[in-house]
Phi, psi and omega in degrees: 000317185281338186280339184237072184301311183301311179303306185295328176294316178298317177303312188288327177294311181295315177291325181296310176302315180300312184289323177302314179298319176299314183298320180295310181291330178293327173301310190292316187288318180297324183289318180299322181280349188270351188311131172071000188282355175292341183284128184298332181252028186312311188275008176232008178265135172227148174255151179268134182240162178207155173246137178242132180245141175217128186052038177082357181250144178287120181253341186204133173235091191218186183245357181266143186204193188275146188299341187279338196298310183301313179287327179289321178296315177302330179287317187278333187237108179296345178290350183262127185268333183198162183210160171205147178238149172223161175223105175300152186214028173063212187270157183230115179276121179230166178233125179224122181044053172071004169257143176272137181212159170216149175266124179295319177215123172245159181238137163269124186222140181283170188288350178273350182311311186288345174275325180285318178254154183259086170238091185303142188269134169271342174198158184097171173249123183295340177286330187241357183305330186235026186277303194269158183291145179069019170280144186222138175248130180243140176290158184308314185298321184287325176292320175301311188296316189281322184243004175065043188290137180237151174056033174053037178272069184284344172297334182286351180274340183296135180090349177293155182231157172214170189237133179261126177056229181255011181291123182286353183281115181292138164274134182247132175291117184243349179194161177234125177256169174294164177294149188283123181307143180300334181262042169258125183295330175269131178230141179204160174248357175195140168252119179255138180305124183300332184295344176296337182278339186269113180231163175303337178273345186225049180293343177298344176292344181254330188224017177285149179245013182226329181286116190237078173233015188252156178229136182246135174237140179244148171249116180270152178296156179302139173083002182279131177271113184299326177296322178291319176294323180298326181296342181272355186283336176299320178292325183293319182294316179297318182296322180258336180256345178047062186075243178237019184290332183279300186260346183090001181218150170282120187255131178232119188254149179216172177239135172250127175302141173309325182299338183263351188296325176283316191256339184238050182240118177243030183273153171276153183056030182282133178264359183293143173282111194248156173225178182257119182294317182298323181291320181296315178289332174298314175301324183292323175291328176294316180297320178298316178302310181297321177295322175297307180306317180296322177294316178301317173304319181291321175299311186292316180292329177286316178292334179293347176260015190296324183293323180293327188271344187301318180291323173302311179299319181294315181294322179294317178300318178300322181280005172109003184291145168276156181296321182301322183291326181285328176292316173309312183296312186288325174296323176295322179295323181296317179298320184298308184295321176296323174297314176300313183302312182299323177292326178293317177301315185292331172299312182302315184295325182287330181290319187258004182306312185293313173295330180293317180301325180294317180295315179281349183064038180221176180243069184260162178203152180300314183303319174303311182294317181292321178300313180289352180291135174279168188305320181294320178284328179293317177302317182294321177296313180296320180294316181301316180292320173304316181295321182290323183288326185287316176300325178294318181275334188290309187301305180304320183293318177296314182298305189292326186274357185259356179295139179273122180305323176300318181287322174300311186284340174276356175085015185259020182294126175236158178280153186271128183291331175294315177293323172301315182296321178297308183299319179293327182289322179293321176292324178296324178301314183300313187278339171294316184291323181284325182287324181295317175299321177294312179308310183298316180299320176295320181285320183294316179298325178295317178292326179292317183294322178298321183289317184290336185246005183292151171289106187279353186072011179207139184269111174253004185290143173056036173256124183261135178251121179252127184306147179302145176275065186297337175272042177235140181284140172270116179214187184295341182265357187297312180299320180295322183295311180294322177298321180290324176298310183294318176305315174298324174298318184299339179276359175273130176301125181105341176274122186261320186200160179211148181208161166234149181204161178291337173227173179240155172302136189109329181290147159289118183274158176284159179241157167241135190253353187235067183241134176206164180285150177298138178099336177283148184298153179305328180290345179276123180227127171244154178246128177232168175259146187246143177224124177263118190225160168269175186282002176258357188304301182299327175290322179293313177272001179051049174277132192284128174277129181263321181199157182077218179223169171273175177290154180240170177300330177292343178281349182263136179228156180287334183246134185302324187296336180274353179282138178210018183237152179212156177235139177247152171267177182300317181296332179289318179289332176292316182297325181278357174088018179272136189286324183209163179305316184298317186299328187287333183300129175094343176291158178251147177239140173269127183231122176118179182235298179277318178255087189278127176235138182263136182231136179264128180282126178247350177197164178226130177243166184285159177291150167212161184277101176288326176244183178301164182280008164292328185257150173289152180287144191264167167274119191231137175247126183257130179242146176288125190206131169241153179193151174295344182267358183274120174291162181260128174255128183238120181264127182255155177267194182283075186232163175284111187302319181300338177272333181273322186308307177302328175287325175292322175299312182303318178292317178299320179288330178296323184261328188230066197291336182263018185243137177290139181265117173227143189215166177206178176239135193293324182296323172300312185293317180300323187279347174299336174307326182262012179305317178294320183292317175297325179287320179293318183293321177298316179293318178295322172299317178296317184280338169297312179302317180293320179297325177292316182297312182292321177301320181297323171299322174300316182296324176302315177306310182296317186291325176301306180304316183291317180299318177293318181291336184251020181299312180295322180297318184292321183297315183293321173307310186289329175293323185273009171101007181295135183284164177295325179293322180295318182296317179296318176302316181302312184287331185278331188302318179301320180296317182294322178298319178297309179297325174293324174297319184291321182289323177295324176294328182287328188307307179296328178296310178299325185287318183299314191289319184283319174303315175299318175299314183287346177290344178281002183241131175291334178237124186208165180279159178277140181275084181282157182297332176298328179300334181264334177287321182304308184296328178298310180298320184292314184291325179291319177300314181302312185295316182293318182290330176298311189268357183296318181302311181296318182294314182291322178297314180297317184291334181271003181294139182292124180294337179291321183289317176302309186282337175290325180299306188303000000 
């Protein structure tokens, strides 16, 4: 090791980078696979999902359903040990001790929730904490923030109250739980007793078969096969829904294991903190490739020094050394280098841990992952590391210890054609993997750019979002107050337009399942997404009007029963069977089942991407709508935002004084839909670069080996008049052939991987031939630059020195 410092340094760097990359990926994958495993009943918890069919077509594949499902299933199926239901409800504006505060996401949960899921309490009683209406359980960090807890005295919080919006009924804190683990698919800042929703006027929160905003989790008894139970759900659906007579849809119910909620969920309206399971396993495969590439480097670099070690082996064998002793020596050298490389890799991981955490949006560390490993995974990791070390040392040890001393000492040592073939084959594998990764990276980057820069059909640039004034009373003057507020905003220099709406671009819209044209039979039902907007919405977001008119102030009424005008997008009129936008104007739509309301179509607008380009554009019906829960969208010009924001805040406080002023920018909010995609793209790019670096180190080893073997030949050629260019071409051509072969092999592999990945997007780039040609040239250029130094150095060697040595 010490005699061959450069050789050892290259080996250490290659193995160190390879192991560091694997350790980083191992952190990421282990964390992603750890979701929800902290729950004591993890392997027996399932969530109920359903598909809804209307007119024979799948209209919703989701996790939201009716409040009755869990309890009725538990009654009908003895396989169910326990069940719980929840209803997420977004943010919650509260006032506590004259302080304004809001919860980003609170959940209504029944009293069985804390029994099904493992969120230990720091104070309070888990059996009664969510029993009574208006009872609240707070996570530790929220209790700290709201009440300034000191010395972990969370018992002092019990009994404290706060008020939501203008509701005079106080919410009472009944318990404080531990902070929600980062690897929980359910995240919340407050648990509110589900019984709060159930009132004499709203008993449907408990017994409705049509209100579908609830989520259900079941705990199955030990030994129950969930697939067998799932097979009984068809009869359950027919028994309670009678086809589509009850809900307006044919219902199909399924069970999803809790272990799949984070990685394998393609459901609409899903509350789970989700990731892409395919991407996670793809990263594990990338780690495997990098480990193989690092191992190949070690083998190639070690065997490239075979000529230098051959005489040593010959002399030791003459002196009586056994083959087994030589094998042990070379494996010990491998263990030494691998051990040093492992230490280097740990140092590298510590140095890059913070930027790596920034990229993945997590708080990982090698120590956390190792401590969190169960015994089986820890043993697996140890065995894998030992196999890598053994594999890295075994082949070179076997080759070097097999030399015949007589042949070596006579100077007749020759390279093995089999060994040369293996080394070249290993390099082809290295660059096949690297070329495939480069191609995938290019295509992923292009798709991400396409999504981030696509024409959405709606202008979200420079749009400021101000949180809704929920602590404001809804009365006959509210609409006039909002209009005055918007008018005052337009008086601020730099404010171009303002609007309020029930949703923002990027939000998942609610759906109506019983929509039809006037005159169509009641059995005809269409499903559309609903958007409540004011009359400035289309101008503010610059949505194109195709026919009819936009909403006017006269379309808005203080009472819902007085509203009667709607605007449709192109997808909605196509769904209803209307031929053209012009034909739609004046037609009436029946909305509802039992309480049917007629709406007149006054306009048709163009489609736009309400959600990310993963999803197709929806059929949307717009209604005139004001509400205290509608945020304000403010389109700004090219102005200094920090100068305008205080002026907007001043106007907001003027009209909604008892509300906290909180804002964000729509572009940032919208792009959060692509967080997982951008994270995946960044990770693939980083580890592709590392794979290329390691592969190039392997190419250095092979070019060094070849140059040493052909030193005499090069000297003779130069004596006979060969030019420097011809020598360089001679030495380079073999490498170029190897790399070109590798890139050609990589093309179908990269095509298959990227095609499969792009299938997850409704709107995607086309796989043009240039996307595959560019990586070929790129990998060839990298390879040529990598080996050029060694090749040119060998070609410029003085032939007199070379032939004298020979």
